[in-house]
C-alpha positions as CSV (number, residue, x, y, z in Angstrom):
1,M,4.3,19.0,-14.8
2,D,3.4,22.6,-15.1
3,D,2.9,25.3,-17.8
4,Q,6.8,26.6,-16.9
5,R,7.6,22.8,-17.8
6,Y,8.6,22.6,-13.8
7,L,8.2,18.4,-12.8
8,Y,6.6,18.5,-9.4
9,I,7.2,15.1,-7.1
10,S,5.4,13.9,-3.8
11,D,7.8,12.3,-2.0
12,V,6.0,10.2,0.5
13,E,8.6,8.8,3.2
14,K,9.6,12.6,3.2
15,R,6.1,14.0,3.8
16,E,6.9,16.7,1.4
17,I,6.2,18.0,-2.1
18,R,9.8,19.3,-4.2
19,R,9.2,21.4,-7.5
20,Y,12.3,20.5,-9.9
21,Q,13.6,22.6,-13.1
22,I,15.1,20.6,-16.3
23,G,18.6,19.8,-14.9
24,D,18.3,20.8,-11.3
25,N,19.2,17.9,-9.2
26,N,18.1,19.1,-5.9
27,G,14.5,20.9,-6.4
28,I,12.8,22.7,-4.1
29,V,10.3,21.9,-1.0
30,V,6.8,23.7,-2.2
31,A,4.7,21.9,0.3
32,G,4.9,19.8,3.4
33,G,8.7,19.2,4.3
34,Y,7.9,19.9,8.4
35,G,7.3,16.0,9.5
36,K,4.6,13.8,9.7
37,D,1.7,15.6,11.5
38,D,-1.9,17.6,10.8
39,S,-0.4,21.0,11.1
40,L,-0.9,23.2,8.3
41,N,2.8,23.6,7.5
42,Q,2.8,19.4,7.6
43,L,1.8,16.4,4.9
44,N,0.9,12.8,5.8
45,V,1.2,10.7,3.2
46,P,0.8,13.2,0.1
47,T,-0.2,11.1,-2.7
48,N,-1.7,13.1,-5.9
49,I,-1.2,16.7,-6.6
50,F,-2.6,19.1,-9.1
51,V,-1.0,22.3,-10.1
52,D,-2.9,25.3,-11.6
53,R,-1.8,28.3,-13.8
54,Q,-0.5,30.1,-11.0
55,Q,1.5,27.0,-9.7
56,A,-0.4,26.8,-6.6
57,V,-0.1,23.1,-5.5
58,Y,-3.0,21.2,-4.3
59,V,-2.3,18.0,-2.4
60,S,-4.3,14.8,-1.5
61,D,-2.7,14.2,2.1
62,Q,-4.6,10.9,2.2
63,N,-3.7,10.0,6.5
64,N,-5.0,13.6,7.4
65,H,-8.3,13.1,5.0
66,P,-8.0,16.6,3.5
67,V,-7.3,18.3,0.1
68,M,-4.4,21.3,0.6
69,K,-3.4,24.2,-1.2
70,W,-0.1,25.8,-1.1
71,N,-0.1,28.9,-3.1
72,K,3.7,29.5,-4.9
73,G,6.2,30.4,-2.0
74,A,3.4,29.9,0.8
75,T,5.2,28.1,4.1
76,K,2.1,26.3,5.0
77,G,-1.3,25.5,3.4
78,I,-4.7,25.6,3.3
79,V,-7.6,23.0,3.6
80,V,-9.6,23.6,0.3
81,A,-11.5,20.0,1.1
82,G,-12.1,18.0,3.8
83,G,-10.5,18.8,7.1
84,Q,-13.2,17.8,9.4
85,G,-11.6,14.4,9.9
86,E,-12.0,11.0,8.6
87,G,-15.9,10.0,7.9
88,K,-18.6,10.0,5.0
89,T,-20.5,13.3,5.3
90,L,-20.3,15.7,2.5
91,T,-17.5,17.8,4.8
92,Q,-15.4,15.0,5.1
93,L,-13.3,12.7,3.1
94,S,-11.3,9.6,3.4
95,Y,-8.3,8.3,1.7
96,P,-8.6,11.2,-0.6
97,N,-6.4,10.0,-4.2
98,G,-6.8,12.1,-7.3
99,V,-7.2,15.7,-7.7
100,F,-8.3,17.5,-10.2
101,V,-8.8,21.6,-10.3
102,D,-10.6,23.0,-13.3
103,T,-10.0,27.0,-14.7
104,L,-13.2,28.0,-11.9
105,G,-11.2,26.7,-9.2
106,T,-13.7,23.9,-8.7
107,I,-11.9,20.7,-6.8
108,Y,-12.5,17.6,-8.3
109,I,-11.9,14.2,-5.9
110,A,-11.4,10.8,-5.8
111,D,-12.7,10.2,-2.0
112,S,-11.1,6.7,-2.4
113,R,-12.9,5.0,0.9
114,N,-15.7,6.3,0.7
115,H,-15.9,5.1,-2.9
116,R,-17.4,8.2,-4.5
117,A,-16.1,11.2,-7.0
118,M,-16.9,14.3,-5.1
119,R,-16.7,18.3,-6.6
120,W,-15.9,21.2,-4.2
121,P,-17.1,24.2,-5.9
122,K,-14.2,27.1,-5.0
123,G,-14.9,28.6,-1.3
124,V,-17.4,26.5,0.1
125,T,-17.2,24.3,3.2
126,H,-18.8,21.3,1.8
127,G,-18.6,19.0,-1.4
128,T,-21.4,17.2,-3.7
129,V,-21.2,13.4,-4.7
130,I,-20.9,13.5,-8.7
131,V,-20.3,9.2,-9.1
132,G,-20.7,6.8,-6.5
133,G,-21.6,7.1,-2.8
134,N,-22.9,3.5,-2.1
135,A,-21.2,0.5,-0.4
136,L,-18.3,-0.6,-2.5
137,A,-20.3,-3.0,-5.2
138,H,-19.2,-6.8,-5.9
139,P,-20.4,-9.6,-7.8
140,H,-19.6,-12.0,-5.1
141,K,-20.2,-10.0,-2.0
142,L,-16.5,-9.8,-0.3
143,V,-16.7,-10.1,3.5
144,P,-16.4,-6.6,4.6
145,H,-14.4,-7.0,7.4
146,I,-11.1,-8.0,5.2
147,L,-12.2,-5.9,2.5
148,P,-9.0,-4.3,1.0
149,T,-7.6,-1.0,2.7
150,Q,-5.8,2.0,0.5
151,Q,-3.6,2.2,3.0
152,R,0.2,0.8,2.0
153,A,2.6,0.3,4.1
154,Y,6.3,1.8,2.9
155,G,9.6,0.4,3.3
156,S,12.7,0.8,1.4
157,T,14.3,-2.8,2.8
158,S,12.2,-6.1,3.3
159,A,12.9,-5.3,7.0
160,E,11.8,-1.5,7.1
161,L,8.3,-3.0,5.2
162,I,7.3,-5.2,7.6
163,N,7.6,-3.1,10.5
164,N,5.4,-0.6,8.9
165,A,2.7,-3.0,7.4
166,F,2.6,-4.3,11.5
167,K,2.2,-1.0,12.7
168,V,-0.4,0.5,9.9
169,F,-2.0,-2.8,9.5
170,G,-2.5,-4.0,13.0
171,S,-6.0,-4.7,13.4
172,S,-6.3,-6.0,9.7
173,P,-6.9,-9.4,9.3
174,F,-3.8,-11.4,7.8
175,I,-4.2,-15.1,7.5
176,G,-7.0,-17.0,7.6
177,F,-7.1,-20.9,8.4
178,R,-9.0,-23.7,9.1
179,R,-8.7,-24.4,12.7
180,Q,-8.1,-28.5,13.1
181,E,-10.4,-29.1,16.5
182,D,-13.7,-27.8,14.7
183,R,-13.1,-26.7,11.3
184,Q,-13.8,-22.8,12.1
185,L,-12.6,-20.7,10.0
186,V,-10.0,-18.4,12.2
187,W,-8.0,-15.1,10.9
188,L,-5.3,-14.1,12.7
189,T,-4.8,-10.4,12.7
190,Y,-0.9,-8.0,11.4
191,S,-0.7,-7.4,15.1
192,D,-1.1,-11.1,16.0
193,M,1.7,-12.1,13.5
194,A,3.7,-9.2,14.6
195,S,3.8,-10.6,17.6
196,K,5.4,-14.2,16.9
197,C,7.7,-12.8,14.3
198,Y,9.7,-10.2,16.9
199,V,9.9,-12.8,19.4
200,L,11.1,-15.6,17.0
201,A,13.8,-13.1,15.5
202,K,15.0,-12.4,19.1
203,Y,15.3,-16.1,19.8
204,W,16.6,-16.6,16.1
205,K,19.4,-13.6,16.6
206,Q,21.4,-15.5,18.6
207,F,22.1,-18.1,15.9
208,L,22.6,-15.5,13.5
209,L,26.4,-13.7,14.4
210,N,28.5,-11.5,12.2
211,I,25.9,-9.9,9.9
212,S,27.4,-7.9,7.7
213,Q,26.4,-6.5,3.9
214,N,28.8,-9.3,2.9
215,T,28.3,-11.8,4.6
216,R,24.7,-13.5,5.3
217,P,23.5,-16.4,7.4
218,Y,21.1,-18.4,5.3
219,I,18.1,-20.2,6.8
220,V,16.5,-23.7,4.9
221,L,12.6,-24.3,5.5
222,F,11.6,-27.6,4.8
223,A,8.0,-26.8,5.4
224,D,4.6,-26.1,4.0
225,T,2.4,-23.0,4.0
226,S,1.2,-22.2,7.5
227,P,0.9,-19.8,10.0
228,P,4.0,-20.4,11.7
229,Y,5.9,-21.2,8.1
230,I,5.0,-17.7,7.5
231,A,5.9,-16.3,10.7
232,S,9.3,-17.8,9.8
233,L,9.7,-16.5,6.5
234,L,9.0,-12.7,7.9
235,A,11.3,-13.4,10.9
236,G,14.0,-14.6,9.1
237,L,13.9,-11.6,6.9
238,L,13.3,-9.3,10.4
239,C,16.9,-10.8,10.7
240,Q,18.2,-10.3,7.6
241,A,18.6,-13.8,7.1
242,V,19.0,-15.5,3.4
243,L,15.8,-17.5,3.1
244,I,16.3,-20.6,1.1
245,P,12.3,-22.3,1.0
246,T,12.8,-25.5,0.0
247,N,10.4,-28.2,-1.4
248,A,10.5,-31.6,0.9
249,T,8.7,-33.6,-1.5
250,L,12.2,-33.7,-3.9
251,Q,14.8,-36.5,-4.4
252,I,16.8,-36.8,-0.9
253,D,19.9,-36.4,-2.8
254,A,18.7,-32.9,-3.7
255,L,17.7,-32.1,-0.5
256,T,21.5,-33.2,0.8
257,H,22.6,-30.6,-1.8
258,V,20.8,-27.9,-0.5
259,L,22.4,-28.4,2.9
260,S,25.6,-29.0,2.2
261,T,25.6,-26.0,-0.3
262,A,24.0,-23.5,1.8
263,D,25.5,-24.7,5.5
264,P,22.4,-22.6,7.0
265,S,22.5,-21.4,10.8
266,I,18.4,-22.8,11.4
267,I,17.0,-25.3,9.9
268,I,13.1,-25.3,9.8
269,V,11.4,-28.4,9.3
270,D,7.7,-29.6,8.8
271,E,6.3,-32.8,10.7
272,K,5.0,-34.1,7.7
273,Y,9.2,-34.1,6.3
274,F,10.8,-35.3,9.9
275,D,11.6,-38.9,8.4
276,K,12.7,-38.3,5.4
277,I,14.9,-35.1,6.6
278,S,15.9,-36.4,9.4
279,S,18.2,-39.0,7.7
280,I,20.8,-36.2,6.1
281,L,20.9,-33.5,8.9
282,V,23.9,-33.7,10.8
283,P,23.4,-31.8,14.3
284,K,26.2,-28.7,14.7
285,S,26.2,-26.4,18.1
286,N,26.1,-23.6,15.9
287,I,23.2,-24.7,14.2
288,L,19.6,-24.2,15.0
289,I,17.1,-26.7,13.9
290,I,13.4,-25.9,14.5
291,T,10.4,-27.9,14.0
292,I,6.6,-27.1,13.0
293,S,3.9,-29.7,14.5
294,Q,0.7,-29.7,13.1
295,R,-0.5,-28.5,16.7
296,E,1.5,-25.5,16.1
297,E,-1.3,-24.1,14.0
298,Q,-2.5,-21.0,16.3
299,F,1.5,-21.1,18.4
300,Q,0.0,-23.6,20.7
301,P,2.7,-24.9,22.8
302,V,4.3,-28.4,21.8
303,T,7.8,-29.8,22.3
304,S,9.9,-31.0,19.3
305,F,9.5,-34.6,17.4
306,L,13.0,-34.5,16.4
307,K,16.2,-35.0,18.5
308,N,18.8,-32.4,19.3
309,S,15.8,-29.5,18.0
310,I,13.2,-27.2,19.4
311,S,9.6,-26.4,18.6
312,L,8.6,-23.0,16.9
313,T,6.4,-22.6,19.9
314,T,9.6,-23.7,22.5
315,A,11.3,-20.9,20.5
316,L,8.8,-18.4,21.4
317,E,8.9,-19.3,24.9
318,L,12.3,-18.3,24.7
319,G,12.4,-15.4,22.7
320,A,9.8,-14.2,24.5
321,K,12.4,-14.1,27.8
322,L,15.2,-12.0,25.8
323,S,15.6,-8.3,25.9
324,N,17.7,-8.2,23.0
325,D,17.3,-6.1,20.0
326,I,16.0,-7.2,16.3
327,L,17.3,-3.9,14.8
328,P,18.8,-4.7,11.5
329,N,23.1,-5.3,12.2
330,S,23.7,-3.6,8.8
331,S,22.5,-1.2,6.0
332,L,21.1,-3.4,2.9
333,S,21.4,-2.0,-0.5
334,N,18.9,-2.8,-3.7
335,E,21.6,-5.7,-4.5
336,T,21.8,-7.6,-1.0
337,I,20.7,-11.0,-1.4
338,S,17.8,-12.0,0.4
339,A,16.2,-15.4,-1.1
340,I,16.9,-18.1,-2.8
341,L,14.1,-18.8,-4.4
342,S,13.2,-22.5,-6.8
343,T,10.7,-24.0,-8.6
344,S,9.0,-26.9,-6.9
345,G,11.0,-29.7,-9.2
346,S,7.8,-31.0,-10.5
347,T,8.9,-31.3,-13.8
348,G,12.5,-33.5,-12.8
349,Y,14.5,-30.9,-11.3
350,S,14.0,-27.7,-9.7
351,K,15.2,-24.7,-10.8
352,G,16.7,-21.8,-8.3
353,A,16.9,-18.0,-8.8
354,I,18.7,-15.1,-6.7
355,F,16.4,-12.4,-5.4
356,T,17.9,-9.2,-4.0
357,E,15.9,-6.8,-2.0
358,D,14.8,-4.6,-4.9
359,L,13.0,-7.9,-6.1
360,L,11.9,-8.3,-2.8
361,V,10.3,-5.0,-2.0
362,S,8.0,-3.5,-5.0
363,I,7.9,0.0,-5.6
364,D,5.0,-0.1,-8.2
365,T,1.7,1.1,-7.4
366,F,-0.3,-0.9,-10.1
367,T,0.6,-4.2,-9.4
368,L,-3.1,-6.1,-9.7
369,I,-2.7,-8.8,-7.7
370,S,-1.8,-7.1,-4.5
371,P,-4.6,-5.2,-3.1
372,F,-7.3,-8.4,-3.0
373,I,-8.0,-11.4,-0.8
374,R,-5.8,-14.2,-1.6
375,I,-6.4,-18.1,-0.6
376,D,-3.2,-19.9,-1.1
377,Y,-4.0,-23.9,-2.2
378,Q,-0.5,-25.4,-3.1
379,P,1.2,-27.2,0.2
380,F,4.4,-25.9,-0.9
381,D,4.7,-22.7,-2.9
382,P,8.2,-21.7,-4.3
383,I,7.2,-18.1,-4.7
384,L,5.0,-17.9,-1.8
385,L,7.5,-15.1,-0.2
386,L,7.1,-12.3,-3.1
387,S,3.6,-12.6,-3.4
388,L,3.6,-12.3,0.7
389,M,5.6,-9.2,0.6
390,S,2.8,-7.8,-1.9
391,T,0.3,-9.1,0.5
392,I,1.7,-7.1,3.5
393,Q,2.2,-3.8,1.4
394,Y,-1.4,-3.0,0.8
395,G,-2.5,-4.7,3.9
396,T,-4.8,-7.2,2.9
397,S,-5.4,-10.9,3.7
398,R,-4.5,-14.4,2.7
399,G,-6.5,-17.5,3.5
400,L,-4.7,-20.8,3.5
401,T,-6.5,-24.2,2.6
402,N,-6.3,-27.7,1.1
403,L,-7.7,-29.6,-1.5
404,K,-10.3,-31.0,1.6
405,D,-11.4,-27.9,2.7
406,M,-10.9,-25.9,-0.5
407,W,-14.1,-25.2,-2.1
408,G,-15.8,-25.0,1.4
409,D,-12.8,-22.4,2.0
410,I,-13.9,-20.4,-1.3
411,K,-17.3,-19.8,-0.6
412,D,-16.3,-18.6,2.8
413,V,-13.5,-16.3,2.3
414,R,-14.7,-14.9,-1.0
415,P,-11.4,-14.8,-2.3
416,T,-10.4,-12.4,-5.3
417,S,-6.9,-14.3,-6.3
418,L,-6.8,-18.0,-6.1
419,D,-3.3,-19.5,-6.0
420,L,-3.4,-23.1,-7.7
421,S,-1.8,-25.8,-8.8
422,P,-1.8,-26.7,-12.5
423,A,-3.4,-29.7,-11.7
424,I,-6.1,-28.2,-9.9
């Protein structure tokens, strides 16, 4: 808010800055508003802003890497810091964030990816480092290639957020795990997972028919945490299905109740729970049963071990041959139900809760657990889906482990966040 009580809002999605008077519901564009690019009349992810006494607006144009100044009434901005592309020289910035301008016109910038604060006196072509400037210090020396970024994926729905994260963080490590044959730590990138999720969603779309705002198909998952399980969760959201992850170690009557109540269109069964779940499955022509084998950890092709079903990798092969669209069938509102999550049931009975789109897609910018490297131990995590959405929003990484390998994985992955059961 400036000295005259005008409110300024940075709209990242529309790439513009708007100014509002008290009582004004529309406001006027004072910077940007001409789409996403690097021309002087455009912005690309405008984040922090500063307004001086002349109502000139200074904008950290994060993905273009300069700080721009838009004088009052101007139709285009001028570069006042950076502007020489992304980099770490004194003429460059890398994902600038916070910006402040003093009464002499000197600009102070949080140069986020370079881990430094810079000062740019008015009219100069290069800045000076006043704080930081060295590599990110961390007490346990995080592996550089999986350090969190300052970028962020956006989306008003879970499907939009997933799509955007796959585009923004394509080459970044996403899921890490120990390969069974040689126990080597392997990382799947966001692009690796995107290719699996999109193909899987294409195949599943055939079984998820007549989707609307009020009619949503269900996908029940009886599986432990693994790369194929995570791909299944994300593919289900891309298909606009309601996900019901269920702890398969529950009593058989509880599992039967889940199936009979949900009447799912797709059921996903982990090989570990085959004997238990097969006794309560009733094959129907309109229900797709997917199995996940331990040998499919890296999506190696296998055949299903369950009658009247197909393996997840077979579904991938079939989906790759399809040309159908996975775009949403209908628009989703904040109140649209997208998941039914329950506790593990370790205290006797599992307790469930309905999660709508606004609970899955966080809009805050202060979630502490998100911009870090997380390691998961629990075979079944009842809230994995929630933390997973937070993970992809910030393009960060997750390592999947187990009790046997946990200490070695902690040593190699160097996580900043551990998801452990209370007993551990």
